[in-house]
C-alpha positions as CSV (number, residue, x, y, z in Angstrom):
1,V,10.9,-16.8,7.0
2,E,8.3,-17.4,4.3
3,L,5.9,-14.4,4.0
4,K,2.3,-15.3,4.4
5,L,0.1,-13.5,1.8
6,P,-3.2,-12.1,2.9
7,P,-6.6,-13.0,1.2
8,L,-7.2,-10.9,-1.9
9,P,-9.1,-7.7,-1.0
10,S,-12.9,-7.2,-1.3
11,D,-14.5,-3.8,-2.1
12,P,-16.0,-3.1,1.3
13,D,-12.5,-3.2,2.9
14,L,-10.9,-0.8,0.4
15,I,-10.0,2.7,1.6
16,P,-9.4,5.3,-1.2
17,L,-6.0,6.9,-1.3
18,Y,-5.6,10.4,-2.7
19,V,-2.3,10.5,-4.7
20,S,-2.4,13.8,-6.7
21,P,-4.7,16.0,-8.7
22,S,-3.1,14.8,-11.9
23,A,-3.5,11.0,-11.2
24,T,-5.8,9.3,-13.7
25,A,-6.0,6.1,-11.8
26,R,-7.7,5.5,-8.5
27,F,-5.8,4.0,-5.6
28,F,-7.1,2.0,-2.7
29,I,-5.5,0.3,0.4
30,D,-7.1,-2.9,1.7
31,A,-7.6,-2.2,5.4
32,K,-7.6,-5.9,6.3
33,S,-4.2,-6.5,4.8
34,L,-2.3,-3.8,6.7
35,S,0.2,-5.1,9.1
36,L,3.2,-3.7,11.1
37,A,5.9,-6.4,11.3
38,D,8.6,-6.8,13.9
39,D,11.1,-6.2,11.1
40,G,9.9,-2.6,10.9
41,V,8.1,-3.1,7.6
42,V,4.5,-1.9,7.0
43,R,2.8,-4.4,4.6
44,Y,-0.4,-3.7,2.7
45,T,-2.4,-4.6,-0.4
46,L,-2.7,-1.8,-3.0
47,V,-5.4,-1.8,-5.6
48,V,-5.0,0.5,-8.6
49,R,-8.0,1.0,-10.9
50,G,-7.3,2.7,-14.2
51,S,-9.7,5.1,-15.9
52,G,-10.3,2.5,-18.7
53,G,-11.4,-0.2,-16.2
54,A,-8.1,-2.1,-15.7
55,E,-7.3,-3.2,-12.2
56,N,-3.9,-4.1,-10.6
57,I,-3.6,-5.7,-7.2
58,S,-0.3,-5.9,-5.4
59,Y,1.0,-6.9,-2.0
60,E,3.8,-4.6,-1.0
61,G,5.9,-3.4,1.9
62,I,7.5,-0.1,3.0
63,R,10.5,-0.1,5.2
64,C,10.5,3.3,7.0
65,E,14.0,3.1,8.3
66,T,15.5,3.1,4.8
67,A,12.6,4.7,2.8
68,E,12.4,1.6,0.6
69,R,9.5,-0.4,-0.9
70,R,9.2,-4.0,-1.9
71,L,6.7,-5.8,-4.2
72,Y,5.9,-9.3,-2.8
73,A,3.1,-10.5,-5.1
74,F,0.4,-9.6,-7.7
75,G,-3.3,-10.6,-7.4
76,R,-4.8,-12.5,-10.2
77,P,-8.4,-12.9,-11.3
78,G,-9.7,-16.1,-9.7
79,G,-8.5,-15.2,-6.3
80,E,-4.8,-16.2,-6.3
81,W,-1.5,-14.4,-5.6
82,V,1.5,-14.8,-7.9
83,R,4.8,-14.0,-6.2
84,S,6.9,-11.2,-7.8
85,R,10.0,-12.3,-9.6
86,N,11.7,-9.1,-8.6
87,D,11.2,-8.6,-4.9
88,A,14.3,-6.4,-4.3
89,W,14.0,-3.4,-2.0
90,L,13.8,-0.2,-4.1
91,R,14.3,3.4,-2.9
92,I,11.0,5.3,-2.7
93,E,11.2,8.2,-5.2
94,E,8.9,11.2,-5.2
95,N,7.8,11.1,-8.8
96,A,4.6,11.0,-10.8
97,F,5.0,7.3,-11.7
98,N,5.3,6.0,-8.1
99,R,3.7,8.8,-6.1
100,Q,1.5,6.4,-4.2
101,H,4.5,4.9,-2.4
102,A,5.8,8.4,-1.4
103,V,2.3,9.3,-0.1
104,L,1.9,6.2,1.9
105,A,5.4,6.5,3.4
106,K,5.4,10.2,4.2
107,D,1.8,10.8,5.1
108,Y,0.7,7.6,6.8
109,F,3.3,4.9,7.5
110,C,6.5,6.9,8.3
111,P,5.7,10.5,9.1
112,P,8.9,12.5,9.2
113,G,10.1,13.4,12.7
114,M,7.5,11.2,14.4
115,A,7.4,7.6,15.8
116,R,5.9,5.1,13.6
117,P,2.1,5.2,14.1
118,A,0.2,2.1,15.4
119,L,-1.9,0.1,13.0
120,A,-5.2,1.6,14.2
121,Q,-3.7,5.1,13.8
122,I,-2.8,4.4,10.2
123,V,-6.2,3.0,9.3
124,D,-7.9,5.9,11.1
125,A,-5.8,8.5,9.2
126,L,-6.4,6.8,5.8
127,R,-10.2,6.7,6.5
128,R,-10.3,10.3,7.8
129,E,-8.4,11.5,4.7
130,A,-10.8,9.6,2.4
131,G,-13.8,10.9,4.3
132,L,-14.8,7.5,5.7
133,R,-15.6,6.5,9.2
């Protein structure tokens, strides 16, 4: 089944994501892109803004059952997606380089010992943690 990519995010739909006190970049999740699929994958758009002004946009998925992540596409200026050449499932590692994936999986999408939250619960938790309503 061909994966349908969401529209690229707009600033009003971005929810800040706290990753760690040592993170130099700022992370955001596009609330409108979040989805819970029948295949057990939580899909979302991640926006990363570096301290120097660079911005990376990616459409990704996290599979709770296996604690893996997948990169589907990158956002480009001009409003288009470019599909990733490497869309293999990768194990989520708790390290400084990819900490955002571990935070999303453990704290929001796949809380240990709990049933997977509903989409509204995920968005509410992200907004609550970011201090947004």
